C-alpha positions as CSV (number, residue, x, y, z in Angstrom):
1,M,26.3,-71.8,12.2
2,A,26.3,-68.9,14.7
3,K,23.4,-66.6,14.6
4,T,23.4,-62.8,15.3
5,A,21.3,-61.8,18.3
6,V,18.3,-59.7,17.3
7,N,16.3,-57.3,19.5
8,I,12.7,-57.6,18.4
9,S,11.2,-54.3,17.4
10,P,7.6,-53.7,16.0
11,L,9.2,-52.4,12.8
12,M,12.5,-53.5,11.4
13,V,14.3,-52.5,8.2
14,V,16.8,-54.5,6.1
15,A,18.4,-52.0,3.7
16,G,20.9,-52.5,0.9
17,P,21.3,-54.4,-2.4
18,E,23.4,-57.3,-1.1
19,V,21.1,-60.4,-1.4
20,F,23.4,-62.6,0.8
21,L,23.2,-60.2,3.7
22,R,19.4,-59.7,3.2
23,V,18.9,-63.4,3.5
24,E,21.1,-63.6,6.6
25,H,19.3,-60.7,8.4
26,L,15.8,-62.1,7.5
27,R,16.8,-65.5,8.8
28,N,18.0,-64.1,12.1
29,I,14.9,-61.9,12.5
30,Q,12.6,-64.8,11.8
31,S,14.4,-67.0,14.3
32,A,14.1,-64.2,16.9
33,V,10.4,-63.6,16.3
34,L,9.1,-67.1,15.5
35,G,11.7,-69.5,16.7
36,E,13.3,-72.3,14.7
37,E,10.1,-74.2,13.8
38,D,8.4,-74.0,10.3
39,P,6.8,-70.5,10.3
40,G,3.8,-71.7,8.4
41,M,1.0,-69.1,8.5
42,A,2.9,-67.0,11.0
43,R,5.0,-65.5,8.2
44,V,3.3,-63.3,5.6
45,R,5.2,-62.0,2.6
46,L,4.0,-58.9,0.6
47,D,5.6,-56.5,-1.9
48,S,5.4,-52.9,-3.0
49,S,2.1,-53.6,-4.9
50,S,0.4,-53.6,-1.5
51,S,-0.7,-50.2,-0.1
52,M,0.8,-49.1,3.2
53,A,-2.7,-49.2,4.8
54,N,-3.1,-52.8,3.8
55,V,0.4,-53.7,5.0
56,L,-0.3,-52.1,8.4
57,D,-3.8,-53.8,8.6
58,E,-2.0,-57.1,8.0
59,V,0.4,-56.5,10.9
60,R,-2.4,-55.4,13.2
61,T,-4.6,-58.4,12.4
62,P,-3.8,-61.2,14.9
63,S,-3.1,-64.7,13.6
64,M,-5.7,-67.3,14.5
65,F,-3.0,-70.0,14.9
66,C,0.1,-68.3,16.1
67,P,0.9,-65.9,19.0
68,K,3.0,-63.7,16.8
69,K,2.9,-62.8,13.1
70,L,5.9,-61.8,11.0
71,V,5.0,-59.6,8.0
72,I,7.8,-59.1,5.4
73,V,7.5,-56.5,2.6
74,D,10.1,-57.4,0.0
75,P,10.8,-55.2,-1.9
76,A,9.5,-52.2,0.0
77,D,11.1,-49.4,-2.0
78,G,7.9,-48.5,-3.7
79,L,6.3,-47.8,-0.4
80,L,9.1,-45.5,0.7
81,K,9.6,-43.2,-2.3
82,A,10.2,-39.6,-1.4
83,G,7.5,-37.1,-2.3
84,E,4.7,-39.6,-2.0
85,E,2.5,-37.3,0.1
86,E,-0.7,-36.6,-1.8
87,D,-2.6,-33.3,-2.1
88,A,-5.9,-33.6,-0.4
89,P,-9.0,-32.0,-1.9
90,K,-9.8,-28.5,-0.6
91,G,-11.4,-28.5,2.8
92,K,-10.4,-32.1,3.4
93,R,-7.9,-33.4,6.0
94,P,-4.4,-33.8,4.4
95,V,-3.5,-37.4,3.4
96,L,-0.6,-38.8,5.4
97,S,2.4,-40.0,3.5
98,N,3.6,-43.6,3.8
99,R,6.4,-42.5,6.0
100,E,4.1,-40.6,8.3
101,L,1.9,-43.7,8.5
102,L,5.0,-45.7,9.5
103,E,5.9,-43.1,12.1
104,N,2.5,-43.3,13.6
105,Y,2.7,-47.1,13.7
106,V,6.1,-47.0,15.5
107,D,4.5,-44.7,18.0
108,S,1.6,-47.0,18.6
109,P,2.5,-50.5,17.3
110,A,0.5,-53.7,17.4
111,D,1.4,-56.4,19.8
112,S,0.3,-59.1,17.4
113,G,3.0,-58.7,14.8
114,V,6.4,-57.5,13.6
115,L,6.8,-55.7,10.3
116,V,10.0,-56.0,8.3
117,L,10.7,-53.7,5.3
118,V,13.3,-54.9,2.8
119,C,14.7,-52.2,0.5
120,D,17.6,-51.2,-1.6
121,K,17.8,-47.7,-0.3
122,W,16.8,-46.3,3.1
123,L,17.1,-42.6,4.1
124,K,19.1,-42.1,7.3
125,T,18.1,-38.5,7.7
126,T,14.5,-39.2,8.7
127,R,13.0,-39.2,12.1
128,I,11.9,-42.8,11.7
129,H,15.4,-44.0,10.9
130,K,16.8,-42.3,14.1
131,A,14.1,-44.0,16.2
132,L,14.7,-47.4,14.7
133,A,18.5,-47.1,14.7
134,A,18.4,-46.3,18.4
135,R,16.6,-49.7,18.9
136,G,19.0,-51.6,16.7
137,A,16.2,-52.2,14.2
138,V,18.0,-51.2,11.0
139,F,20.1,-53.9,9.4
140,A,22.6,-52.9,6.7
141,A,22.9,-55.2,3.6
142,D,25.4,-53.2,1.6
143,A,27.7,-54.9,-0.9
144,I,31.4,-54.8,0.2
145,K,34.3,-53.5,-1.9
146,A,37.1,-55.6,-3.1
147,F,39.5,-54.2,-0.5
148,Q,37.1,-55.2,2.3
149,A,36.9,-58.8,1.3
150,T,39.8,-60.1,3.5
151,A,38.3,-58.5,6.7
152,W,34.9,-60.0,5.8
153,I,36.4,-63.4,5.2
154,A,38.2,-63.5,8.5
155,K,35.2,-62.4,10.5
156,R,32.8,-64.7,8.7
157,S,35.1,-67.7,9.1
158,R,35.4,-67.1,12.8
159,D,31.7,-66.2,13.5
160,A,29.9,-68.6,11.2
161,Y,32.3,-71.6,11.1
162,G,34.4,-71.3,14.3
163,K,37.7,-71.2,12.3
164,T,40.5,-68.8,12.1
165,I,41.9,-68.3,8.7
166,D,45.6,-67.6,8.0
167,P,46.1,-64.1,6.6
168,E,47.8,-65.5,3.4
169,A,44.9,-67.9,2.9
170,C,42.5,-65.0,3.5
171,A,44.2,-62.9,0.8
172,R,44.4,-65.9,-1.6
173,L,40.7,-66.6,-1.2
174,A,39.8,-62.9,-1.8
175,D,42.0,-62.8,-4.9
176,L,40.3,-65.9,-6.3
177,I,36.7,-65.1,-5.6
178,G,36.5,-61.3,-5.1
179,P,33.8,-59.5,-3.0
180,D,31.0,-61.9,-3.9
181,L,29.7,-62.8,-0.4
182,Q,27.6,-65.8,-1.4
183,R,30.5,-67.4,-3.3
184,L,32.9,-66.5,-0.4
185,D,30.6,-68.1,2.1
186,N,30.1,-71.2,0.0
187,E,33.9,-71.6,-0.2
188,L,34.3,-71.0,3.6
189,A,31.7,-73.7,4.3
190,K,33.7,-76.1,2.2
191,L,37.1,-75.1,3.6
192,S,35.9,-75.4,7.2
193,L,35.0,-79.0,6.6
194,Y,38.2,-80.0,4.9
195,E,40.2,-80.6,8.0
196,P,37.6,-80.7,10.8
197,K,40.1,-81.1,13.6
198,S,42.2,-78.1,12.6
199,P,41.3,-74.8,14.2
200,A,42.6,-72.8,11.2
201,I,42.1,-72.6,7.4
202,T,45.6,-72.7,5.7
203,P,46.9,-71.4,2.4
204,A,47.4,-75.0,1.3
205,T,43.7,-75.8,2.0
206,V,42.6,-72.8,-0.1
207,D,44.9,-73.8,-2.9
208,A,43.7,-77.4,-2.8
209,L,40.0,-76.7,-2.8
210,V,39.6,-73.3,-4.5
211,G,42.7,-72.4,-6.4
212,F,43.3,-75.6,-8.3
213,Q,40.1,-75.5,-10.2
214,H,41.3,-72.4,-12.1
215,E,45.1,-72.5,-11.7
216,Q,45.9,-74.6,-14.8
217,Q,43.7,-72.6,-17.1
218,I,45.0,-69.3,-15.8
219,W,48.6,-70.4,-16.2
220,E,47.9,-71.4,-19.8
221,L,46.4,-67.9,-20.3
222,I,49.6,-66.4,-18.9
223,T,51.8,-68.6,-21.0
224,A,49.9,-67.3,-24.1
225,L,50.4,-63.7,-22.9
226,A,54.1,-64.3,-22.4
227,A,54.3,-65.4,-26.0
228,R,52.1,-62.5,-27.1
229,D,49.7,-65.0,-28.6
230,A,46.5,-63.0,-28.6
231,A,44.4,-65.8,-30.3
232,T,45.3,-68.4,-27.7
233,A,44.9,-66.0,-24.8
234,L,41.5,-64.9,-25.9
235,K,40.5,-68.5,-26.3
236,K,41.6,-69.2,-22.8
237,I,39.5,-66.2,-21.5
238,D,36.5,-67.8,-23.2
239,E,37.2,-71.1,-21.5
240,L,37.7,-69.5,-18.1
241,W,34.5,-67.5,-18.4
242,Q,32.5,-70.6,-19.3
243,M,34.0,-72.3,-16.2
244,D,33.1,-69.4,-14.0
245,P,31.4,-66.2,-15.3
246,K,32.6,-64.2,-12.2
247,L,36.3,-65.0,-12.8
248,E,37.5,-61.5,-13.4
249,Y,39.0,-61.1,-9.9
250,S,41.1,-64.3,-10.0
251,A,42.1,-63.8,-13.7
252,V,43.1,-60.2,-13.2
253,G,44.8,-61.0,-9.9
254,A,46.8,-63.8,-11.5
255,I,47.9,-61.7,-14.4
256,A,48.8,-58.8,-12.0
257,S,50.9,-61.2,-9.9
258,W,52.7,-62.4,-13.1
259,L,53.4,-58.9,-14.3
260,T,54.7,-57.9,-10.9
261,T,57.0,-60.8,-11.0
262,V,58.3,-59.8,-14.5
263,L,58.9,-56.3,-13.2
264,R,60.8,-57.5,-10.1
265,A,62.8,-59.9,-12.3
266,R,63.8,-57.0,-14.5
267,E,64.9,-54.9,-11.5
268,M,67.1,-57.8,-10.3
269,I,68.5,-58.3,-13.8
270,D,69.5,-54.6,-13.9
271,K,71.3,-55.2,-10.6
272,R,73.3,-57.9,-12.5
273,M,72.0,-60.7,-10.2
274,P,72.5,-64.3,-11.6
275,D,69.4,-66.0,-13.1
276,G,69.6,-68.8,-10.5
277,V,69.4,-66.2,-7.6
278,I,66.5,-64.4,-9.3
279,M,64.6,-67.7,-9.7
280,R,65.3,-68.6,-6.1
281,D,64.4,-65.3,-4.6
282,L,61.2,-64.9,-6.6
283,K,60.3,-68.5,-6.1
284,L,60.1,-69.1,-9.9
285,F,59.3,-72.7,-10.7
286,P,59.2,-74.9,-12.6
287,E,62.2,-73.9,-14.6
288,D,60.5,-73.6,-18.0
289,R,58.1,-71.0,-16.5
290,A,60.9,-69.2,-14.8
291,R,62.9,-68.9,-18.0
292,K,59.9,-67.4,-19.8
293,V,59.5,-64.8,-17.0
294,L,63.2,-63.9,-17.3
295,A,63.1,-63.8,-21.1
296,L,60.1,-61.4,-21.0
297,A,61.7,-59.2,-18.4
298,R,64.7,-58.8,-20.7
299,Q,62.6,-58.2,-23.7
300,W,60.4,-55.5,-22.2
301,G,62.9,-53.7,-20.1
302,L,62.0,-51.8,-16.9
303,P,59.8,-49.2,-18.6
304,G,57.8,-51.8,-20.5
305,S,57.3,-54.0,-17.5
306,A,56.1,-51.1,-15.4
307,R,53.9,-49.8,-18.2
308,W,52.0,-53.1,-18.5
309,S,51.5,-53.4,-14.7
310,E,50.0,-49.9,-14.7
311,T,47.8,-50.7,-17.7
312,L,46.4,-53.8,-15.9
313,L,45.9,-51.7,-12.7
314,R,43.6,-49.4,-14.7
315,V,41.7,-52.5,-16.0
316,D,41.3,-53.7,-12.4
317,V,40.1,-50.2,-11.2
318,A,37.6,-50.1,-14.1
319,N,36.2,-53.5,-13.2
320,K,35.8,-52.7,-9.6
321,T,34.1,-49.3,-10.3
322,G,31.7,-50.5,-13.0
323,L,33.5,-48.9,-16.0
324,G,32.9,-51.3,-18.8
325,E,32.3,-55.0,-18.7
326,P,35.1,-56.9,-17.0
327,R,35.6,-59.6,-19.6
328,R,35.7,-57.0,-22.4
329,N,38.2,-54.9,-20.4
330,L,40.5,-57.8,-20.0
331,E,40.2,-58.8,-23.7
332,R,41.2,-55.3,-24.8
333,F,44.2,-55.5,-22.4
334,I,45.2,-58.8,-24.0
335,V,45.0,-57.5,-27.6
336,A,47.0,-54.4,-26.6
337,L,49.7,-56.4,-24.9
338,A,50.0,-58.9,-27.7
339,S,50.3,-56.2,-30.4
């Protein structure tokens, strides 16, 4: 797996809530500072319960057994809180804030060690950020949005696994998994090994290794929705979530695709196109599924088909913006549609 080149700085910051990226950055930093061998006593891990003075003392204290020491504070948010400067007693020298102590350390660092702070939030308006950013010593670990998943997949496949990925395969994987970087990486690792001599990951490979595990259950859910059978549909939701608690992206994506097909079928019916032509153009198969789509398109009409697509879109937006719990949002949609 390819590693990102790291310029070693006395102080480095890994900032953001995405655990997968945190681990990646820390692995690359450790490799740059300590090499590929077991770090042993050369790596020291602390957390926010340590004082800044103790953290800096640790970095400044040379290791007896290693030429360089890597000190990681994770999490470090408690050390970096705003407004942490204390009021000194009257007549005493003012106590430096933790950020000022860090700034002083960056100005006069120890040769014996490298300090890495891992935090959820990092202020980019501070003097210390500007100094570190100029050295390439601030590593972002921000979670991606759903719309960014395809670009991340393509880049990760190329950089980490040496494979290009077909755009359709990329979109399919994003729909099935969503923006969960750890799960996306796990799937890419598996996909990259499926056909080792092939330079590209194809849609067929994604369907074979990723899509199949949920496809039958999701189709049974859609069949229940087509019949407006809320009890069966809700049961299928329960089965799907037991299979994979993070299934909201593939389930909502599959239902959205189905509703879009119903809407397009209705538009083609209104143009008086024959059923056989509609089934061929929309790639509706097998025939029993195709007939159910056409029957529902006729039953709902164009306004009804459009309305349910828009309703599901609101569910999808709510899921991706943290409004409500994804499973409950989908269950409410199912009950509304069935009624």
